[in-house]
BASEDREN-333047 format. One record per residue: residue in three letters; x, y, z of N, C-alpha, C, O in turn. Coordinates in steps of 0.2 Angstrom, whole numbers, plus 5000, padded with zeros to 4 digits. Example, Ala and Ser with C-alpha at 12.3 -4.5 7.8 and 13.67 -1.06 7.14 Angstrom:
# BASEDREN-333047
ALA506649725039506249785039506649845039507149835042;SER506449895035506849955036506450005039506750065040;
# end
This chain:
# BASEDREN-333047
MET494546545163494746615159495246625160495546625165;ALA495546655152496046695153496246765158495846805160;LYS496946765159497046815165497246875161497546865155;ALA497146945164497146995159497947015160498247005165;SER498147045157498747065156498947125158498547165154;ILE499547175162499547245163499847295158499947355159;LEU499947235151500247275148499847285141499447245139;THR500047345138499747335130499747285126500347255126;PRO499347245123499247185121500047205111500147255107;ARG500247155112500947155105500447185098500447245095;ALA499947135096499547135092499047215092498747235087;ASP499147245099498647325097499147355096499247375090;ASP499647365100500347425098501047405102501247415108;PHE501447375094501847355098502447405101502947375103;PRO502347445101502947525102502847525107503347505110;ARG502047535112501947535115502147505122502447525128;TRP501747435120502047365122502647355126502747315132;TYR503447405121503947385123504247425129504647425134;GLN503847475126503747535132503647505138504147495142;ASP503147495139502647465146503047425150503047435156;LEU503547375146503947305148504447335151504647325157;ILE504647385147505247405150505147455157505447445163;ALA504747485155504647515163504347475166504647485172;LYS503947425167503547385172503847335173503647295177;ALA504347325168504647245171505647275175506047235177;GLU505747355175506147385180506847385176507447385180;LEU506847375169507347375166507747435164508347435164;ALA507347495164507547555162507047625163506447615165;ASP507347685163507047745164507447805159508047815159;ASN507047835155507347915151507847925158507847905164;GLY508347965152508948005158508648065157508148075154;PRO509148115162508748175163509048215156508548255156;VAL509548225151509548225145509348185140509548125139;ARG508948215135508548165130508848135125509148165120;GLY508648075126509148015123509747985128510247955127;THR509448005135509847935136509447905142508847925144;MET509847865146509447835149509947805153510547795153;VAL509247795160509647745165509447675165508847665163;ILE510047625167509647555168509747555174510247575177;ARG509247525175508947485184509247415183509347385178;PRO509447405189509747365192509547315188509847305182;TYR509047275190508747225182509047235176509247185174;GLY509047265174509147285166509947265166510147245161;TYR510347285173510847295173511347225175511947195173;GLY510847195179511047125177510947075171511347035169;LEU510447105169510547055161511047065156511247025153;TRP511347135156511947175154512547145158513147155155;GLU512647125164513147125167513347005164513846975163;ARG512446985163512746915162512946915154513146865151;MET512846955150512846945142513646975144514146945141;GLN513747025146514347045149514946985148515446985144;ALA514746955154515246875155515346855150515846865147;GLU514846815147514646775143515046795135515446755132;MET514946855135515346875126516246895130516746875126;ASP516446915135516846915137517346855137517946865135;ALA517046805139517546735140517646695132518146665129;ARG517046725130517246715121517646735116517946715112;ILE517746805120518146865115518646845120519046805116;LYS518846835125519846795126519846765124520346765121;GLU519346695123519746625120519846665112519946615108;THR519746695111520046725104520846745105521246755100;GLY521046755113521746785112521746855114522246875117;THR521146895111521046965114521046965121520946925125;GLN521447035121521447055129521047125131520847155127;ASN520947135135520547205138521047265139521547275143;ALA520647315134520947385139520547435136520247435131;TYR520647505141520447555143520847625138521447635138;PHE520347665133520547705129520147765131519447755132;PRO520447845132519847885133519347875130519347845125;LEU518847915133518347945133518348005128517948015123;LEU518948055129518948095124519548115117520148115118;ILE519248125113519748105107519748185103519148215102;PRO520348205100520448255098520248265092520548235088;GLN519848315090519348315083520048325079519848325073;SER520448325080520748315073520948235070521248225065;TYR520848195076521148135074520448095067520548065062;LEU519948105069519348095066519448095060519248045056;THR519648175057519748195051520348175047520648185042;ARG520548135051521148075046520948025041521248005036;GLU520248005043520047965039519147985036518647975038;ALA519448015030518948025027518048005028517648025031;ASP518147965025517447915026517247905035516647905038;HIS517747915037517447885045517047965046516447965047;VAL517348015046517348075050516648105045516248145048;GLU516548085040515648095034515248075038514848115040;GLY515347995041514747965043514947975049514947915052;PHE514948015053515048005061514748085065514548105071;ALA514848125057514848205059514248215062514148235068;PRO513748185058513048215062512748185068512148195069;GLU513248145073513048115080513448115081513748065083;LEU513848165081514448195086514248235091513848275089;ALA514448225098514448235103515448295104516048265103;VAL515348365105515948405104515948425111515448425115;VAL516548455113516648495120517148545117517748535115;THR516648585117517448645118517648685121517748745119;HIS517648675129517648715136517648665139517248615139;GLY518248675143518448645150518648675155519148695153;GLY518548685160518948725166518748785165519048835168;GLY518248805164518248875162518348905158518048965157;LYS518948865152519148905146519248885138519648835138;GLU519048895135518948875129519548835127520148865127;LEU519448775125520048715125520348755119520048805115;GLU520848725117521548745112521148705105520848735100;GLU521048635106520948605101520248575103520348545108;PRO519448565101518848545102518948455105519348425101;ALA518848435109518648355108518048295106517548295109;VAL518248265104517448255104517348195107517748145106;VAL516548195111516548135116516348065110516048055105;ARG516748025113516847935112516447915104516147865106;PRO516447925101515647905095515847805093515347755093;THR516647795091517047725092517547755091517547815090;SER518047705093518747705093518947705089519347755090;GLU519147685085519447655078520247725080520847705082;THR520047785078520447835079520947825083521447795082;ILE520847845091521047855096521447775097522047765098;ILE520847725095521747665094522247655093522747635096;ASN522147675083522647695079523047725083523547695083;GLU523147765086523447805088524047785092524647795092;TYR523847745096524347705100524447635097524947605100;PHE524047605091524447555090524947565084525247525082;SER525047645083525447665079526147665083526647665080;LYS526247655091526447655094526747595096527347585094;TRP526447565099526547515100526747425095527047375096;VAL526447455089526547385084527247425079527247465075;GLN527947385081528547395078528747335073528847335067;SER528747285076529047225073528347175069527847195072;TYR528347135066527847065064527847055071527347065074;ARG528347025074528247005079527847055086527947045092;ASP527547105083527247115088526347105085525847135088;LEU526347075080525647055077525646965078526046925078;PRO524746965081524147015078524247025086524446995091;LEU523947095086523947145091523047135092522747155087;LEU522747125096522147105097521747135106521747095111;ILE521547205105521147245109520647225107520447225101;ASN520147215114519447235116519547305124519947305129;GLN518947345121518647365125518147375130517647375126;TRP517847375137517147375138517147435141517447455146;ALA516547505136516747565138515847565138515447535140;ASN516047675134515147695133515347715129515847705127;VAL514947765124515047805118514447835119514047825124;VAL514447885113513947945111513847965107514148005105;ARG513247945103513047955099512247995099511747975102;TRP512348095094511748115097511348085093511548075088;GLU510648045096510348025092509448055092509048055096;LEU509448065086508848105084507948075086507448115087;ARG507848025085507247975088507647925091507947885087;PRO507647925098507847885104507347855105506747875103;ARG507547775108507047735112507347695114507547655111;LEU507547695120507747655123507947575125507547535126;PHE508647575124509047525124509147515117509647525114;LEU508747505113508947515103509247585100509747575096;ARG509047635101509347695101509247755107508847785110;THR509947745109510347805114510847845113511347825111;SER510747905115511047955113511847935116512347935113;GLU511747905123512547875126512247785127511847785131;PHE512547735125512547675130513047635128513547665125;LEU512947565130513647535132513947505128513647525123;TRP514447455125514547415123515347365124515647355130;GLN515547355120516247325119516147345110515647345106;GLU517047345111517147345103517847355104518147395107;GLY518047305100518647245096518947305092518647355089;HIS519747285093520147295087520647275087521047265092;THR520747265082521447205082522047235073521747265068;ALA522747225073522847235068523347155067523647115071;HIS523347165061523547095058524147105051524147145047;ALA524347045052525147055047524947045039525447055035;THR524247035036523947015031523547025031523247015037;TYR522947045024522347055023521846975027521346975032;GLU522146925022522046875023521746855031521346815032;GLU522246885037522246855042521946855047521746815052;ALA521646975043521247015047520446985046520046995050;ARG520346955038519846925036519746895039519146885039;GLU520046845042519946795044519546805053519046775056;PHE519946865054519746855061519246885063518946875068;ALA519146945057518346975059517846925058517346925061;ALA518046885053517546805053517446765057516946725056;ARG517846765062518046725068517546755074517246715078;ILE517446825073517046835078516446845077516046845081;GLN516446855070515746855070515346765070514746745071;ARG515846745069515446675072515546635077515046615078;ASP516046625081516446605085516146625093515946585097;VAL516146695092515846785097515246765099514946725103;TYR515146805094514246835093513746775091513246775093;GLY514046735085513646695081513146635088512546625089;ASP513946615091513946575099513546605104513046575106;PHE513846655105513246665110512546705109512146725114;LEU512346725102511646755100511346675100510846675104;GLU511446625098511346565098511146545104510546545107;ASN511746505108511546455114511646495121511846455126;VAL511546565122511446615128510646645128510146645132;LEU510646695120510146715119509646695116509246735114;ALA509646625115509146585111508846655105508346695106;THR509346655101508846705098509246695091509846695091;ASP508846675084508846645077509246735075509146785078;PHE509746715068510046755065510246735058510446685056;VAL509946785057510446785046511146805049511346845053;SER511646755045512146785047512346825038512146795033;GLY512846865037512646915031513146955029513446965035;ARG513446995023513747025022513347115020512847125016;LYS513447165023513047215020513447255014513947255010;THR512847295014513047325006513447385006513547405012;VAL513647415001514147445001513747505003513947535008;LYS513247525002513047575008512747575012512647625014;GLU512547515016512447495022513147495028513147505033;ARG513747475025514347465029514547495034514247555034;PHE515047495039515147535042515747615039516147605035;ALA515547665043516047705037516747705041516947715047;GLY516947695034517847675037517947595035518547575034;ALA517347555034517947485032517747475024517447515021;VAL518047405022517947375016517447345016517047355012;ASN517447305021516747245022516347255030516647245035;THR515947255029515547215037515047175036514547185033;LEU515247135041514747055043514347075048514547105053;THR513647055046513347085052512847005055512846955051;LEU512446995061512146955062511446995061511447055064;GLU510746975057510147005059509646955059509446905056;SER509346995067508946935070508146985068508147045067;MET507546955069507046965067506446985072506146935073;MET506247035075505947045082505247025080505047015075;GLY504847015086504046995087503747005083503246975082;ASP503947095079503347135075503347115069502947135066;GLY503847065064504347055059504847105057505147085052;LYS505047165060505547195060506347175059506447125062;ALA506747195058507347175061507647215065507547275065;LEU508147185068508747225071509147185070509147125069;GLN509947255069510447235068510847225075510947275079;MET511047145077511347135082512047145082512247135088;VAL512447155079513147135080513547165073513447145067;THR513947195075514247195068515147165068515447175073;SER515347135063516047145062516647165056516847135050;HIS516847215058516947245050517947225047518447215051;GLU517947235041518547245038518747295038518447325034;LEU519147345041519347405041519947405036520347455037;GLY520247355030520847355026521547405030521747395036;GLN521747445026522247485031521947565030522147625031;ASN521447555029520947615029521247655035521347705033;PHE521447655041521547675048522247685047522547745047;ALA522747595046523047615047523847665042524347685044;LYS523547665037523947745032523847815033524247855031;PRO523047825037523047905040523847885046524347915046;PHE523547845050523747855058524547815056524847795061;ASN524847795050525747795049525647705056526047695061;THR525147645054525447585058525647565053525247555048;ARG526147545055526847505051527147465057527347475063;TYR527247395051527747355057528247345052528247375047;LEU528947305054529647295048529347205048529547165053;SER529047195043529247145040529747085042530347115043;LYS529747005042530146975040530846995037531346975038;ASP530547025031531047025024531447075026532047075026;GLY531147135029531547205032531247255028531447305026;THR530647225026530347305023529647325029529347285034;GLN529447395028528947425031528447415028528447445022;GLU527747385031527247365030526747385034526747405040;TYR526147395028525447425032525147375034525147335030;VAL524647355043524347325047523847335041523747375037;TRP523547255043522747255039522447245047522747225052;GLN521847275047521547275054520747265052520547255047;THR520347255060519747225062519547305066519847355068;SER518847275067518447315073517647285072517247265068;TRP517447285079516847235079516447255085516747275090;GLY515847255085515447275092514847245094514547215090;SER514747255102514047215104513647285109513947325112;THR513347295108513047335114512247325116511747285114;THR512147375122511447355127510947355122510347355123;ARG511147365116510447345110509947285112509347275112;MET510447245112510447165114509847155118509447115116;ILE509747205125509347205131508747225124508347185123;GLY508647265122508147295117507847225114507247205114;ALA508147195112508147125106508047085112507447065110;LEU508047065116507847015122507047025122506746965122;VAL506847075123506347095123505947085119505347055121;MET506047085112505647095107505647035103505247015099;THR506047015104505946935104505646895107505146865106;HIS505946895111505446835117505046845124504946815129;GLY504946935121504246955126503446925124503346875121;ASP503046955126502646895126502046965132502247005136;ASP501446955129501146985133501047005141500647045144;PHE501546975145501446945152502146965154502246975160;GLY502646985150503247025153503846985148503746955143;LEU504546995152504846955147504846875150504546845154;ARG505446865146505546775144506146785143506446785138;VAL506546775150507246755150507546725147507346675151;PRO508046685143508246615141508946585148509546585149;PRO508446565150508946515155509646535158509846565163;ARG509946505150510946535152510746605152511246635152;LEU510346635152510646725151510346755158510346815161;ALA509946705161509246725167509946735173510346685174;GLN509946805178510346795182510046765189510346725193;ILE509446775188508846735191508746685187508446695181;GLN508846625189508446535184507946525190507446495188;ALA507946545195507246535196507246555205507646545209;VAL506646595205506446615209505846575215505346545213;VAL505946575223505546525228505246595231505446645234;LEU504546555230503946605234503746585239503546525239;ALA503646625244503346625251502646635251502546695254;ILE502046595249501546645247501446665255500946695255;LYS501546655262501246665268501546695273502146695271;GLY501546705277502146735282502146685288502446685294;GLU501846635286502146585295502646565294502946565288;GLU503046525299503746515299503746465298504346445297;THR503446405296503646355296503646345285503846295282;VAL503346385282503346415278504046445274504446415269;LEU504146495278504746545274505346495278505946505276;ALA505346445282506146385283506046355277506546335274;LYS505346335274505246275268505646315263506146305261;VAL505146365262505746415255506346425256506746415251;ARG506646445261507146465261507646395261508246405259;GLU507446335263507846285265507846245255508346225252;ILE507246255252507246245244507646285240507646285234;GLY508046365245508446405241508846375242508946345236;GLU509246345247509746335246510246275245510846265245;ARG509546215243509746155241509846165232510246135227;LEU509446215231509446255223510146265221510446245217;ARG510246315226511046395225511546295226512046295222;ALA511446245231512046195230512146145224512546105223;ALA511646155220511346115214511746135209511846105205;GLY511946225209512146265204511546305200511646345195;ILE510746285203510446335199510546425203510546435209;ARG510446475198510646535199509646545204509146525201;VAL509646565209509146565213509046625217509546645220;HIS508446655219508346715223507746695226507246675222;VAL507746685233507246675238506746755239507046815240;ASP506146745239505546805241505246785244504846745242;ASP505546815251505146785258504846855260504746885266;ARG504546885253504346975258503446965259503047015257;THR503246925261502646915265502446965265502046975260;ASP502547025268502347095270501947135263501647185264;ILE502047105256502047125249501647045247501846985248;PRO500947085244500347025245500746955238501246955236;PHE500446935238500846845235500746875228501146875223;GLY500146905227499946905220500246945216500346935210;ARG500347015220501047065219501647025216501747025210;ARG502047015220502546975220502546925212502946935207;ALA502146885211501946835205502046865200502446855196;VAL501546915198501546975193502346995192502547015186;ASP502546985196503247055197503847005194504347025192;TRP503746955194504346905193504046875185504446845181;GLU503346875183503246855177503446925173503746905167;LEU503346975174503647035169504347035169504647065165;LYS504647005173505447005175505646925171506246905172;GLY505146895169505346835163505946785167506346755164;VAL505746785172506146735177505946645176505346625177;PRO506346605174506146545170505646495174505146465172;VAL505946505182505446455185505246485192505546495197;ARG504746485192504346505199504246425204503946375202;ILE504446435210504346395215503946425220504046475224;GLU503146385220502746435226502746385232502646335231;ILE502846395241502546365244502146405249502346455251;GLY501546375251501146395255501046355262501446315263;PRO500546365265500246315273500046255267500346195268;ARG499646265261499146185258499946185256500346175261;ASP500146195251500746135249501146115255501246055254;LEU501446135261501646095264501546035267501845985268;GLU500746065269500245995269499945955267499645915271;ASN500145955259500245935254500845895254500745835254;GLY501445915254502145895253502245895246502145845242;THR502245945245502345995238502446075236502246135238;ALA502746055232502646145228502546145225502546105220;MET502246205223502046235213502546245212502946285215;LEU502646215204503146245201502846275193502646255188;VAL503046335194502746375187503246405182503746445182;ARG503046375177503546395170503546445167503046445163;ARG503846485167503546545161503646545156503546605154;ILE504046505152504446505146503746465140503546495134;PRO503446405144503246365139502446375142501946345139;GLY502446415148501946405153501746355157502146305157;GLY501246355162500846285165501146275171501746305171;LYS500946255174501146235182500946165184500446145182;GLU501546125190501046075190501446055199501946095200;PRO501346015203501446025208501845965208501745915205;VAL502445975214503245925213503145915220502745935224;ALA503645855222503945845227504545905230505045885227;PRO504545955233505145995236505845975232506146005228;ASP506145885236506545865236506745825229507245785229;ALA506245835224506345825218506445885213506545875207;LEU506645955217506845985211507545995209507846005203;ALA507945985215508546015211508745965206509045975201;GLY508345915207508445865200508245885194508545885189;LEU507645915194507145915188507245995183507046015178;LEU507646015189507446115185508346095181508646155180;PRO508646065179509246075177509046035170509446025165;ALA508646015169508345945163507746035160507746075154;ILE507346035166507046105163507046175160506546205158;LEU507746185163507846235160508246225153508246275149;GLN508746155152508846175147508446165141508546185136;GLU507646125142507046125138506846195137506446205132;ASP506946245140506546295140507046345135506946395132;GLN507646315137508146365132508146355124508246395119;ALA508046305124508046275115507346285113507146315108;LEU506946275117506046305115506046375114505446395112;LEU506646435116506546475116506746515107506446555104;LEU507446465106507746465100507446445097507446485093;LYS507146395094506346365091505946395089505746385083;GLN505646445092505346475092505346565091504846605090;SER506146575091506346625085506446595079506246625074;ARG506946535078506746525069506246525068506046575065;GLU505746475070505046485066504746535064504346525060;ARG504846605068504546655067504946675060504646675055;ARG505446685060506046715057505846665049505846705045;GLU505846615048505846555043504946575038504746585033;SER504646565046503846565043503746655040503246665035;ARG504046705042503846765038504346785034504246845032;THR504746755032505046765027505046745021505146685020;ALA504846785014504546755008505046775004505346835003;ASP505046714999505846714995505346724986504946694983;VAL505846814986505046834979505746854972506346854973;SER505446864969505746884960505746964959506247004957;THR505146994962505247064959505247104966505247084972;ILE505347154964505447234969504947224970504847224976;GLU504447224967503547234968503347204976503047224982;GLU503747144972503347084977503947084985503647054990;ALA504347114985504847114991504347164996504147155002;VAL504347214991503847264996503447254998503447265005;GLU502847224995502447164995502447145004502247165009;ALA502847085002503147045007503247085014502847075019;VAL503747145015503847175021503247215023503047235029;THR503047225019502347285021501847225025501647245030;ALA501647175022501347115025501547125033501147135037;GLY502247115035502647105043503147035041503046975044;GLY503547055036504047005037504547015032504447055027;TRP505146975032505547005028505446955020504946915020;ALA505946955015505946955009506746935007507346965008;ARG506546885004507446874998507246884993506746874990;ILE507746924990507646934983508346934980508746964984;PRO508446904975509346904969509446984971509047024972;TRP510146994972510347034971510447074965510647134966;GLY510347034959510647044952509947084952509947134949;THR509247054954508647084953508647154956508447204953;LEU508947164962508447234966509347284964509347344961;GLY509847254964510747294963510447364967509947374971;GLU510947394966511147474972510447534967510147584969;GLU510347494962509547564961509047544965508747584968;GLY509047474965508347444966508247454976507747464980;GLU508947464978509147454985508847564988508547574993;ALA509147594985509147664984508247674984508047724987;GLY507847624981507247624980506747614986506247644988;LEU507147574990506747544996506747585000506447565005;ALA507047635001507147695005506447745004506247785009;GLU506047734999505447764998505047735002504447765002;HIS505147675005504647615008504847615015504647575019;ALA505247645016505547605024505847565025505847525030;MET506247555019506347465018507247475019507447525019;THR507647435020508347435018508547355017508147315018;VAL509247355014509247285012509847265018510347295019;ARG509447205023509847225031510647175027511247185029;CYS510547115022511147085022511247065016510847085012;LEU511647035014511546985006511846925009512246925014;LEU511746895006511846795008512246765001512246804996;ALA512546715000512546684995512046634993511646624997;GLU512146624987511446564986511446514991510946494993;ASP511946494992511846434998511646455005511646415010;GLY511646515007511446545011511846565017511746575023;SER512446565013513146565017513546655017513346695013;VAL513846675020514046735019514446735014514946695014;PRO514346795005514546785002515146815000514946874999;GLU516046804998516546804999516646884995516946934996;ASP516146864989516046944986515446974985514946944983;GLY515447024988514647084989514447104982513847114982;ASP514747104978514347124970514347064966514347074959;ALA514246994969513946934965513446954962513146974967;PRO513046954957512346944956512046894959511446904959;SER512346814961511946774962511746784969511346744972;ASN512046844974511946834978511346854980510946874976;VAL510846854988510246864989510446904994510946904998;ALA509646954994509747014997509247025001508747024997;VAL509147025009508747015014508447095015508647145016;VAL507747075013507547155012506847165022506447125025;ALA507147225023506547215028506447305032506847355030;ARG506047305035506047385040506347345045506347285046;ALA506847405049507247385053507047435058506547475057;TYR507547425066507647475071508147505069508347545072;
# end
């Protein structure tokens, strides 16, 4: 008989399932101010793993971490017209401090292009100072009207990279490198999440950018989620902030810039991409706990064996947790670890000891089998690798099976309404058709070249538009 789920089934109510899972897997709670969230230890542990994996990749590009203030003088934002217009509805502004009205209001950081450029203009003097490659891990505030935990919150955590280069070509290549070697590699090889890499339309690109690159993934309900973005800023910030350098030829030149970011939204993506009716399924390379060893009963021989297995697995390089809380019913603990999506459970009880076995339970493909305890350290690395690959395969198959190639706007709307994505020639859709998609709560997620690569020219009629409903 099929076991009952303690979550709302995804097929019945996907948004409710999402909220149920976040609460019952102890990922986050709503904060006291509307739109804020409290990230609980298990959820924050996922973010720490994401941070570590992305930070290593970011540093491989030569980028260094720094930190800039949370409060930004309001006048900084007004220097770049598109930037301030794009963020104006989301700004939180501090007008009083220390019991007095401030001489100039301060904006709580929505993003840091402006304040970072204020300092880039001081630090960059000569071509020898370039490229300047800076990243910061921080929080930002964007006053969200329709909050949803992890996906859209008024305050969220992220990394934001900001770079300055001597030429347009260098900046453009660096933005593409970040998208490919940092974000693309992380999503595919750690988050086990399929994506489409493309270029945003003029309507959808970042406020103040000349080009925005994006990675878009399909969630379990067929909607799209913008996972990460990488922006070519041109000289749109360099000129108002006078960020210039002395060239080898002895002339003063404005720098060319990029900015790029990823956020705690990826925890929401993890839930909606890999979760099922029984909880999370965490990719093994991401999981802070790859295997949990559970004692079924509190007998001393059982506890000793559980701890012994834990030590062996730890020595073999497996991130393992020993659950010997036998004052809590075993069934409750097993369901809790299933909700949390730990890839492997190893269950030991008195009967297992008698039989000289342990019960190996696999969360990702499902199923259980008895194995010899001494064999676990040798078996698990291959099992975890297999499960990692399976999640990526399932994510890719979902997108491919639910994406329709269409030739008319009506067909695109029909395909998306049915719960998938549509690919339509940009020459057929165009900016007018893109504007009309809003009537159906649909957007162009990105543009692709005919061969599926990122297009060099966003206006080429041969480009293909990916249309979807999105979070």
